[in-house]
C-alpha angles and dihedrals in degrees: 000000000000090000091059091046092053093045090057091061101036116097120246125242090250094054091050092048092050097044108114094209093055099045092095089067090061116178094356092086095043098077110117096226091063093068109020123090102236123152096247095040093052093043090052091047091053091049093049091045092053093046095048090046086073092059109107122236134016095317097086100101094039092052091046091052093048092047091048090054092047095047094036098234131138108301101197092048091051091050094046095047090051 
């Protein structure tokens, strides 16, 4: 049930690829683990979100997004958990 609920709100690969503001990232945002709800990807996103939540100041979500891209874990989960 929760998996279907999250999938309804997650963007598709096509919408990410066609977004004009995200084109500068190129292939970095095209990895499948960044958007799919797999066990390891979501667990890594939660871990990165909790870790980056300890960063002081307004850089928490930015650092969570960058770490999620580098470690190839679920990006929306990392940002939400932060």
